[in-house]
Backbone as JSON, one array per atom type, in Angstrom:
{
  "sequence": "MDKLKANGMEYPAQICGKQIDRDWDGRASKTIVLAMPYAQAAQLFADGLCWSVVRYEDGADGPAQEQDCSGYCVAGPITDNRDGTLTIKMGSYTQLEKALRELEEALT",
  "N": [[-5.12, -9.08, -7.55], [-3.1, -6.63, -6.14], [-2.33, -5.06, -3.05], [-1.01, -2.45, -1.08], [-0.23, -2.52, 2.29], [-0.22, -0.51, 5.06], [0.14, 0.94, 8.22], [-2.34, -0.07, 9.04], [-4.04, 0.44, 6.92], [-5.14, -0.22, 3.56], [-3.98, 0.09, 0.24], [-4.61, 0.21, -3.21], [-2.14, -1.01, -5.39], [0.77, -1.36, -7.5], [3.47, -3.46, -7.26], [6.88, -4.09, -7.48], [10.0, -5.82, -7.31], [13.59, -5.48, -6.92], [16.57, -7.26, -7.04], [19.17, -6.18, -6.82], [19.56, -2.83, -6.74], [21.03, -0.86, -8.76], [20.94, 1.84, -9.19], [20.59, 2.89, -6.72], [22.62, 2.81, -4.57], [23.19, 0.07, -4.7], [21.4, -1.41, -3.19], [18.88, -3.8, -2.19], [15.59, -3.39, -3.37], [12.14, -2.33, -3.47], [9.72, -1.28, -5.75], [7.0, 0.83, -5.77], [3.93, 1.58, -7.19], [1.32, 3.77, -7.07], [-1.88, 5.43, -6.67], [-2.05, 8.42, -5.12], [-2.08, 11.4, -3.19], [0.81, 13.51, -3.36], [1.81, 14.74, -0.99], [0.66, 13.15, 1.01], [1.88, 10.7, 0.46], [4.57, 11.34, 0.94], [4.5, 11.72, 3.65], [3.64, 9.2, 4.59], [5.49, 7.27, 3.52], [8.11, 6.96, 5.05], [11.39, 6.59, 6.57], [11.73, 3.52, 8.28], [9.17, 2.52, 8.01], [6.78, 0.04, 8.52], [5.47, -2.32, 6.47], [3.4, -4.18, 4.18], [2.66, -6.48, 1.47], [-0.42, -7.25, 0.16], [-2.08, -9.81, -1.38], [-4.79, -10.43, -3.36], [-6.68, -12.96, -4.74], [-8.29, -13.16, -7.87], [-11.71, -13.47, -7.79], [-11.59, -15.23, -5.67], [-12.77, -16.67, -2.65], [-11.51, -17.08, -0.31], [-9.06, -16.2, 2.27], [-6.75, -13.47, 1.84], [-3.33, -13.45, 0.66], [-0.59, -12.41, 2.57], [2.4, -10.63, 2.48], [5.15, -9.85, 4.34], [6.96, -6.89, 4.23], [8.63, -5.39, 5.75], [11.36, -5.38, 5.97], [12.22, -3.81, 3.98], [12.71, -0.93, 4.65], [13.84, 1.53, 4.25], [13.31, 4.69, 3.16], [12.97, 5.85, -0.11], [13.31, 7.79, -3.16], [10.45, 9.69, -4.29], [8.47, 9.76, -7.08], [6.56, 11.79, -9.17], [4.3, 10.79, -11.49], [2.71, 12.18, -13.22], [0.32, 11.23, -14.19], [-1.52, 10.9, -12.33], [-0.53, 9.03, -10.66], [2.01, 7.86, -8.36], [5.43, 6.93, -8.04], [7.23, 5.1, -5.8], [10.16, 4.29, -4.02], [11.2, 1.78, -1.83], [13.69, 0.56, 0.22], [16.09, -1.92, 1.36], [18.51, -1.98, 4.04], [21.92, -1.42, 3.15], [24.86, -3.53, 3.19], [26.98, -2.08, 4.3], [25.62, -0.02, 5.65], [24.24, -1.56, 7.55], [26.41, -2.6, 9.03], [27.49, -0.22, 10.07], [25.36, 0.63, 11.66], [25.29, -1.45, 13.56], [27.8, -1.07, 14.73], [27.46, 1.47, 15.83], [25.44, 0.91, 17.71], [26.88, -0.8, 19.37], [28.71, 0.94, 20.48], [27.21, 2.6, 22.06]],
  "CA": [[-4.99, -7.68, -7.24], [-2.17, -6.35, -5.06], [-2.53, -3.85, -2.27], [0.0, -2.12, -0.09], [-0.84, -2.35, 3.61], [0.63, 0.24, 5.98], [-0.61, 1.62, 9.29], [-3.7, -0.59, 9.1], [-4.8, 0.83, 5.72], [-4.74, -0.88, 2.31], [-4.0, 0.97, -0.93], [-4.33, -0.5, -4.46], [-0.8, -0.66, -5.84], [1.6, -2.3, -8.26], [4.72, -3.56, -6.53], [7.87, -4.99, -8.06], [11.25, -5.77, -6.55], [14.87, -5.66, -7.59], [17.57, -7.86, -6.16], [20.18, -5.14, -6.6], [19.18, -1.58, -7.4], [22.3, -0.18, -9.03], [20.71, 3.28, -9.14], [20.38, 3.31, -5.34], [23.68, 2.26, -3.72], [23.25, -1.38, -4.77], [20.54, -2.05, -2.19], [17.66, -4.45, -2.64], [14.51, -2.43, -3.22], [10.83, -2.59, -4.06], [9.14, -0.09, -6.34], [5.55, 0.84, -5.55], [3.2, 2.55, -7.99], [-0.05, 3.88, -6.55], [-2.53, 6.74, -6.8], [-2.11, 9.03, -3.8], [-1.47, 12.73, -3.23], [2.24, 13.53, -3.06], [2.03, 15.08, 0.43], [0.29, 11.98, 1.8], [2.92, 9.69, 0.24], [5.78, 11.79, 1.61], [4.3, 11.49, 5.09], [3.51, 7.76, 4.84], [6.69, 6.52, 3.16], [9.27, 7.47, 5.78], [12.27, 5.54, 7.08], [11.19, 2.72, 9.37], [7.79, 2.11, 7.74], [6.46, -1.39, 8.48], [4.44, -2.45, 5.47], [3.3, -5.51, 3.57], [1.91, -6.61, 0.21], [-1.56, -8.14, 0.3], [-2.5, -10.29, -2.7], [-6.13, -11.0, -3.44], [-6.91, -13.74, -5.96], [-9.53, -12.79, -8.55], [-12.83, -14.37, -7.6], [-11.37, -16.16, -4.56], [-13.52, -16.35, -1.44], [-10.64, -17.31, 0.84], [-8.27, -15.07, 2.74], [-5.68, -12.98, 0.99], [-1.97, -13.75, 1.08], [0.1, -11.19, 2.98], [3.86, -10.78, 2.5], [5.78, -8.8, 5.14], [8.03, -6.19, 3.52], [9.21, -4.43, 6.69], [12.81, -5.33, 5.74], [12.42, -2.72, 3.02], [12.24, 0.17, 5.5], [14.56, 2.77, 3.94], [12.51, 5.46, 2.19], [13.71, 6.38, -1.25], [12.68, 8.89, -3.87], [9.06, 9.64, -4.74], [8.37, 10.37, -8.4], [5.21, 12.09, -9.65], [4.23, 10.32, -12.87], [1.85, 13.11, -13.96], [-0.91, 10.59, -14.65], [-2.29, 10.64, -11.12], [0.14, 8.02, -9.85], [3.35, 8.12, -7.85], [6.33, 5.79, -7.92], [7.98, 5.22, -4.57], [11.11, 3.21, -3.77], [11.51, 1.41, -0.45], [14.81, -0.34, 0.12], [16.67, -2.5, 2.57], [19.81, -1.41, 4.36], [23.08, -2.03, 2.51], [25.75, -4.19, 4.14], [27.73, -1.04, 4.99], [24.7, 0.64, 6.6], [24.01, -2.51, 8.64], [27.62, -2.64, 9.85], [27.6, 1.05, 10.79], [24.32, 0.62, 12.71], [25.74, -2.36, 14.61], [28.91, -0.42, 15.41], [26.87, 2.55, 16.62], [24.76, 0.29, 18.84], [27.88, -1.34, 20.27], [29.39, 2.04, 21.13], [26.31, 3.33, 22.98]],
  "C": [[-4.06, -7.53, -6.04], [-2.56, -5.07, -4.35], [-1.36, -3.69, -1.33], [-0.73, -1.9, 1.23], [0.17, -1.67, 4.52], [-0.25, 0.97, 6.97], [-2.08, 1.21, 9.31], [-4.58, -0.24, 7.9], [-4.25, 0.07, 4.52], [-4.95, 0.08, 1.14], [-3.75, 0.12, -2.18], [-2.98, -0.05, -5.01], [-0.23, -1.74, -6.74], [2.96, -2.29, -7.58], [5.65, -4.53, -7.24], [9.18, -4.8, -7.29], [12.46, -5.95, -7.42], [15.83, -6.29, -6.59], [18.63, -6.84, -5.8], [19.79, -3.93, -7.42], [20.45, -0.75, -7.6], [22.15, 1.34, -9.01], [20.6, 3.8, -7.71], [21.34, 2.56, -4.41], [23.74, 0.74, -3.71], [22.37, -2.1, -3.77], [19.39, -2.78, -2.86], [16.51, -3.47, -2.42], [13.22, -2.96, -3.84], [10.31, -1.25, -4.56], [7.63, -0.22, -6.26], [4.95, 1.93, -6.43], [1.77, 2.58, -7.47], [-0.56, 5.29, -6.76], [-2.73, 7.3, -5.4], [-1.54, 10.44, -3.93], [-0.02, 12.7, -2.75], [2.49, 13.77, -1.57], [1.71, 13.88, 1.32], [1.37, 10.9, 1.66], [4.2, 10.07, 0.97], [5.68, 11.57, 3.12], [4.3, 9.99, 5.41], [4.83, 7.02, 4.63], [7.93, 7.17, 3.75], [10.13, 6.31, 6.22], [11.6, 4.84, 8.25], [9.77, 2.25, 9.17], [7.69, 0.58, 7.74], [5.28, -1.55, 7.52], [4.46, -3.87, 4.9], [2.55, -5.41, 2.25], [0.81, -7.62, 0.47], [-2.02, -8.5, -1.1], [-3.85, -10.95, -2.6], [-6.26, -11.72, -4.77], [-8.24, -13.3, -6.57], [-10.58, -13.86, -8.33], [-12.67, -15.34, -6.44], [-12.15, -15.7, -3.33], [-12.65, -16.45, -0.2], [-9.86, -16.07, 1.22], [-7.17, -14.7, 1.75], [-4.33, -13.46, 1.53], [-1.28, -12.44, 1.42], [1.59, -11.48, 3.11], [4.45, -9.59, 3.25], [6.94, -8.2, 4.36], [8.74, -5.2, 4.44], [10.74, -4.39, 6.61], [13.19, -4.25, 4.75], [11.92, -1.44, 3.69], [12.99, 1.47, 5.27], [13.78, 3.49, 2.84], [13.4, 6.04, 1.1], [12.95, 7.5, -1.93], [11.22, 8.61, -4.23], [8.99, 10.4, -6.05], [6.91, 10.57, -8.77], [5.16, 11.75, -11.13], [3.33, 11.16, -13.76], [0.6, 12.47, -14.57], [-1.81, 10.26, -13.46], [-1.68, 9.58, -10.24], [1.51, 8.52, -9.39], [4.14, 6.82, -7.88], [7.22, 6.05, -6.71], [8.94, 4.05, -4.47], [11.25, 3.03, -2.26], [12.61, 0.37, -0.53], [15.24, -0.92, 1.45], [18.0, -1.81, 2.83], [20.91, -2.14, 3.59], [23.93, -2.69, 3.59], [26.54, -3.16, 4.95], [26.85, -0.34, 6.03], [24.41, -0.27, 7.79], [25.2, -2.55, 9.58], [27.77, -1.36, 10.67], [26.56, 1.14, 11.9], [24.73, -0.28, 13.87], [26.88, -1.75, 15.41], [28.4, 0.7, 16.32], [26.17, 2.01, 17.86], [25.76, -0.24, 19.86], [28.59, -0.24, 21.06], [28.51, 2.81, 22.11], [25.95, 2.52, 24.18]]
}
């Protein structure tokens, strides 16, 4: 079972990743499907969100495995699936965005 962990809370979710998301400027992204009110998701999934995926093994008594996903901190579109779930995209910065951020930091 996978859960999304953000701001100290865990939410049951399905998470999959894409190496290159051609529909979103060619950035690497992760797609999250979970049951949550739209307004809550819009507030939670903002740029800069530090989050992780927590994997619990079925029937395992040991600790869960946690994978840091804070590199995927660019908030993307939220889609209402009309079945009580939402699909959210979180992506990493593109090479161009990284270069522009570094240039901006150097100029300040």
